[in-house]
C-alpha positions as CSV (number, residue, x, y, z in Angstrom):
1,M,0.2,24.8,9.4
2,R,2.7,22.2,10.6
3,A,4.1,20.2,7.8
4,I,7.2,17.8,7.2
5,V,9.2,19.3,4.7
6,L,12.2,17.4,3.0
7,P,14.5,20.4,2.6
8,R,17.3,18.0,0.5
9,H,17.5,14.5,0.0
10,G,19.1,12.4,2.6
11,G,18.6,10.2,5.7
12,P,15.7,10.4,7.9
13,D,17.7,13.2,9.8
14,V,16.9,15.3,6.9
15,L,13.4,15.8,7.4
16,E,12.0,19.0,9.1
17,L,8.9,20.0,10.8
18,Q,8.0,23.5,9.8
19,E,5.5,26.0,9.5
20,L,3.9,26.5,6.2
21,D,0.9,28.4,4.5
22,R,-2.3,26.3,4.7
23,P,-3.1,25.6,1.1
24,T,-6.3,26.9,-0.6
25,P,-8.1,24.4,-2.8
26,A,-8.7,24.7,-6.6
27,D,-12.0,24.8,-8.2
28,H,-12.0,20.7,-8.6
29,E,-10.3,20.1,-5.2
30,L,-11.1,19.5,-1.6
31,L,-9.1,21.2,1.5
32,V,-8.8,18.1,4.0
33,R,-7.5,18.9,7.5
34,V,-5.2,15.5,7.8
35,V,-6.0,13.7,11.1
36,A,-3.4,10.7,10.2
37,S,-1.0,9.9,7.6
38,G,0.4,6.6,6.4
39,T,3.9,6.2,6.1
40,N,5.2,3.8,2.9
41,P,8.6,2.7,1.3
42,V,8.1,5.0,-1.6
43,E,8.6,7.7,0.9
44,A,11.9,6.7,1.8
45,K,12.8,6.2,-1.6
46,M,11.8,9.7,-2.7
47,R,13.4,11.2,0.3
48,Q,16.5,10.0,-0.8
49,N,16.1,10.7,-4.4
50,A,12.9,12.0,-5.9
51,A,14.0,12.9,-9.5
52,W,12.4,9.7,-10.9
53,A,9.1,11.4,-9.7
54,G,9.6,15.0,-11.3
55,L,10.4,16.6,-7.6
56,T,13.2,18.4,-6.4
57,P,13.2,19.6,-2.6
58,P,11.7,21.5,-1.0
59,F,8.6,19.7,-0.9
60,V,6.3,17.9,1.3
61,L,6.1,13.8,1.6
62,G,3.1,11.8,2.2
63,Y,0.8,9.4,0.1
64,D,-1.7,8.1,2.9
65,A,-4.1,10.1,4.2
66,S,-7.3,10.2,6.5
67,G,-8.9,13.4,7.7
68,V,-12.0,15.8,7.3
69,V,-13.1,17.8,4.8
70,E,-12.6,21.8,5.5
71,A,-13.4,23.6,2.7
72,V,-14.9,22.3,-0.9
73,G,-13.9,23.8,-4.4
74,A,-16.7,25.6,-6.5
75,S,-17.2,22.7,-9.2
76,V,-17.2,20.0,-6.5
77,R,-20.4,18.5,-5.7
78,D,-20.0,15.0,-4.3
79,F,-18.4,16.1,-0.7
80,A,-19.4,18.7,1.8
81,V,-17.6,20.3,4.9
82,G,-17.6,17.9,7.7
83,D,-17.1,14.6,5.5
84,E,-14.9,12.0,6.9
85,V,-12.4,11.0,4.0
86,Y,-9.2,9.1,2.9
87,Y,-7.3,8.9,-0.1
88,T,-3.9,8.7,-1.5
89,P,-2.2,11.8,-2.9
90,E,-0.5,11.8,-6.4
91,I,3.1,11.3,-6.4
92,F,4.6,12.7,-9.6
93,G,5.3,16.3,-9.5
94,N,3.1,16.6,-6.4
95,T,4.8,19.0,-3.7
96,R,1.7,18.7,-1.3
97,G,1.9,15.5,0.5
98,S,0.2,14.2,3.4
99,Y,2.8,14.9,6.4
100,A,0.6,18.1,6.9
101,E,-2.0,19.5,9.0
102,Y,-4.0,20.6,5.6
103,N,-3.9,19.1,2.1
104,A,-5.7,20.1,-1.2
105,V,-6.5,17.2,-3.1
106,P,-8.3,16.6,-6.4
107,A,-11.9,15.3,-5.2
108,A,-11.7,12.7,-7.9
109,I,-9.2,10.5,-5.9
110,V,-11.1,10.8,-2.6
111,A,-13.6,8.4,-1.0
112,R,-15.3,8.6,2.1
113,K,-13.6,6.8,5.1
114,P,-14.9,3.4,6.0
115,R,-17.2,3.9,8.8
116,S,-15.9,0.9,10.9
117,M,-12.0,2.6,10.9
118,S,-10.6,4.9,12.8
119,H,-8.5,7.6,10.9
120,E,-5.2,5.9,12.0
121,E,-6.7,2.5,10.6
122,A,-8.0,4.2,7.5
123,A,-4.7,6.3,6.6
124,A,-3.0,2.9,6.3
125,V,-5.3,1.7,3.5
126,P,-5.1,3.7,0.3
127,L,-1.6,3.2,-1.2
128,A,-0.7,-0.4,0.4
129,G,-4.4,-1.6,0.3
130,G,-5.1,0.0,-3.3
131,T,-2.2,-1.7,-4.6
132,A,-2.9,-5.0,-3.3
133,W,-6.7,-4.3,-4.9
134,E,-5.5,-3.2,-8.0
135,G,-3.2,-6.2,-8.3
136,L,-5.4,-9.2,-7.4
137,V,-8.8,-7.9,-8.2
138,R,-8.4,-5.8,-11.5
139,R,-5.4,-7.2,-13.1
140,L,-4.7,-11.1,-11.9
141,Q,-8.7,-11.4,-11.4
142,V,-8.3,-13.9,-9.0
143,R,-11.1,-16.3,-8.9
144,P,-12.8,-18.6,-6.2
145,G,-11.2,-22.1,-5.6
146,E,-7.7,-20.7,-7.1
147,T,-4.5,-20.8,-5.1
148,V,-2.5,-17.7,-4.6
149,L,1.0,-17.3,-3.5
150,I,1.9,-14.0,-1.8
151,H,5.3,-12.9,-1.3
152,G,5.9,-11.0,1.7
153,G,2.3,-11.3,3.4
154,A,3.1,-9.6,6.6
155,G,4.1,-6.0,5.0
156,G,2.2,-3.1,4.1
157,V,0.7,-4.3,0.8
158,G,1.1,-8.2,1.4
159,S,-1.3,-8.0,4.7
160,Y,-4.0,-6.8,2.4
161,A,-3.3,-8.9,-0.3
162,V,-3.5,-12.1,1.9
163,Q,-7.2,-10.8,3.3
164,I,-8.3,-9.8,-0.4
165,A,-7.4,-13.0,-1.7
166,K,-9.2,-14.8,1.2
167,A,-12.1,-12.7,0.5
168,M,-12.3,-13.4,-3.2
169,G,-12.5,-17.1,-2.4
170,A,-9.0,-18.2,-3.0
171,R,-6.5,-20.8,-1.0
172,V,-3.6,-18.6,0.0
173,L,-0.1,-19.3,0.6
174,A,1.9,-16.6,2.2
175,T,5.5,-15.9,3.0
176,A,7.2,-14.0,5.7
177,G,10.0,-14.1,8.3
178,A,10.0,-16.4,11.2
179,R,8.4,-14.2,14.0
180,N,5.3,-13.3,11.6
181,Q,4.4,-16.7,10.6
182,Q,1.3,-16.3,13.1
183,V,0.7,-13.1,11.6
184,L,0.1,-14.6,8.5
185,R,-2.3,-17.1,10.0
186,D,-4.2,-14.5,11.8
187,L,-4.8,-12.8,8.4
188,G,-6.3,-15.9,7.0
189,A,-3.3,-17.4,5.2
190,D,-4.1,-21.3,4.6
191,V,-0.3,-21.8,4.8
192,A,2.3,-19.9,6.1
193,I,5.8,-20.0,4.6
194,D,9.2,-19.2,6.1
195,Y,11.0,-17.8,3.3
196,A,14.5,-17.8,5.3
197,S,14.4,-21.4,6.1
198,D,11.7,-22.9,3.4
199,D,11.9,-23.4,0.0
200,V,9.3,-21.5,-1.4
201,A,8.7,-22.8,-4.9
202,A,8.9,-26.5,-3.5
203,V,6.1,-25.8,-0.9
204,A,3.9,-24.3,-3.5
205,R,4.5,-27.2,-5.9
206,A,3.6,-29.6,-2.7
207,E,0.7,-27.5,-1.7
208,T,-0.8,-28.1,-5.3
209,N,0.1,-31.5,-6.0
210,G,2.8,-30.4,-8.3
211,A,0.5,-28.6,-10.5
212,G,1.7,-25.2,-9.3
213,V,-0.2,-22.3,-8.2
214,D,-2.9,-20.2,-10.3
215,V,-1.6,-16.8,-9.0
216,V,1.5,-15.1,-7.9
217,F,1.5,-11.7,-6.1
218,D,5.0,-10.4,-5.1
219,T,5.3,-7.5,-2.7
220,A,9.0,-8.1,-1.8
221,G,11.0,-7.9,-5.0
222,G,14.5,-9.4,-5.8
223,D,14.1,-13.0,-7.6
224,N,10.8,-14.0,-6.1
225,I,9.3,-13.8,-9.5
226,Q,12.3,-15.8,-11.1
227,K,11.9,-18.5,-8.4
228,S,8.0,-18.6,-8.7
229,I,7.8,-19.2,-12.6
230,P,8.5,-22.9,-12.0
231,A,6.2,-23.2,-9.2
232,T,3.1,-21.6,-11.3
233,R,1.0,-23.5,-13.3
234,P,0.7,-23.1,-17.3
235,F,-1.2,-20.0,-18.1
236,G,-0.8,-19.0,-14.3
237,R,-0.6,-15.3,-13.7
238,L,2.0,-13.3,-11.8
239,A,2.4,-9.7,-10.8
240,T,4.8,-7.7,-8.7
241,I,4.9,-4.3,-7.2
242,L,8.6,-4.2,-7.9
243,T,11.0,-4.6,-11.0
244,P,12.0,-8.2,-10.7
245,T,15.7,-9.3,-10.8
246,G,17.1,-12.5,-12.5
247,T,15.8,-14.3,-15.6
248,L,12.3,-14.7,-16.8
249,A,13.0,-17.9,-18.5
250,G,10.1,-20.2,-18.6
251,L,7.4,-17.3,-18.6
252,S,6.7,-17.5,-22.2
253,S,7.1,-21.3,-22.8
254,K,4.7,-22.0,-20.0
255,N,2.2,-19.3,-21.5
256,Q,2.1,-17.3,-18.4
257,T,1.2,-13.6,-17.9
258,L,3.4,-11.2,-15.8
259,H,1.8,-7.9,-14.8
260,G,3.9,-4.9,-13.4
261,I,1.7,-2.8,-10.8
262,F,1.8,0.9,-10.2
263,L,-1.1,2.3,-8.7
264,M,-3.3,5.0,-10.5
265,R,-5.1,7.2,-8.3
266,E,-8.8,7.0,-8.1
267,G,-11.7,7.4,-5.7
268,E,-13.8,4.4,-7.0
269,R,-11.1,2.0,-5.9
270,L,-11.4,3.7,-2.5
271,R,-14.9,3.1,-2.5
272,E,-14.7,-0.5,-3.5
273,M,-12.6,-1.2,-0.7
274,A,-14.7,0.4,2.0
275,R,-17.4,-1.5,1.2
276,L,-15.2,-4.9,2.1
277,I,-14.0,-3.3,5.2
278,D,-17.5,-2.6,6.5
279,Q,-18.2,-5.7,5.9
280,G,-15.4,-7.0,8.3
281,K,-13.3,-8.9,5.6
282,L,-10.6,-6.2,5.6
283,R,-8.6,-4.8,8.5
284,S,-5.4,-2.6,8.7
285,L,-2.3,-4.3,10.4
286,V,-1.1,-1.1,12.1
287,D,2.6,-1.4,13.9
288,R,2.6,1.8,15.4
289,V,1.3,5.2,15.7
290,L,3.4,8.1,16.1
291,P,3.1,11.8,16.4
292,L,4.0,14.0,13.4
293,A,7.1,15.3,15.0
294,D,8.4,11.4,15.2
295,V,8.4,10.9,11.4
296,R,12.3,10.5,11.3
297,E,11.7,7.3,13.8
298,A,8.8,6.1,11.3
299,H,11.5,6.5,8.2
300,E,14.3,4.7,10.0
301,R,11.9,1.4,10.0
302,L,11.0,2.0,6.6
303,D,15.0,2.0,5.7
304,S,15.3,-1.1,7.5
305,G,13.1,-2.8,5.4
306,H,11.7,-4.9,8.1
307,G,8.6,-4.4,10.2
308,T,5.2,-5.9,10.5
309,G,2.1,-3.9,9.0
310,K,2.5,0.1,8.8
311,I,3.6,2.8,11.0
312,V,0.8,5.7,10.9
313,L,1.5,9.4,11.8
314,R,-1.0,11.3,13.8
315,V,-1.0,14.8,12.2
316,S,-3.9,16.1,14.2
317,E,-6.7,15.3,16.7
318,S,-10.1,13.8,15.2
């Protein structure tokens, strides 16, 4: 099978297209023919240094996939050959990522692909969409009528977060750069904020008549949490997918709660999201679809830290 191998750490140019043996699924696994694989910032981070994930090169990157079941392990009962599925492979200690034509994956972390999505659209969902779902639905438990501030609303995780918060009945304030203000509105944001030219905290306070937002979800990192604490009401909830910088002064005195979000793999979350997707309330924001061989171009975009939505790799034909 064709696969993108990381032979050593470095820049995008180290990624190599190689021929590898097709994996054989264990009793609890599925063998999936990968049609499309999403790309994510964590893959660029691991390309540079994967020691934190318990990995040393060579290994295959890739943590988003949509494809077709080719074989089923002896103990698997919930899937059959020919099922269209999507999932996000484990990161820690996993050398078999989704930048490959075939992927052996535990059945417990797989779900059937949303019927209304193409494989390319579905491959953009599991890691980024799952992270947004984990943050807003499970950890922050957003309620109808609440005001939610989302940092980085046009990015991979943020674009799903805006839509999920709206589907939960919240009023959404979201930040992005100047060129993505309309993107935020198209996703459903009630208030689009230019983080480069606007005082985000001041806008949040003004939009809540000085009371502060109920919920903050940070997908961009830096000092966003520090700046958001004064713009969040007492007993408000905040969450971040990146380690915050700066001081957390004020968090305790305002009885606020801060959640750190790192996605644990499971099929149930994907099934929950698929229902919302097939109801037309959640869609993928895909920037470009590139052939697997152009993975270096995708990683150059990841390294830039800028862009709208996600780049997806087409691995095989559906």
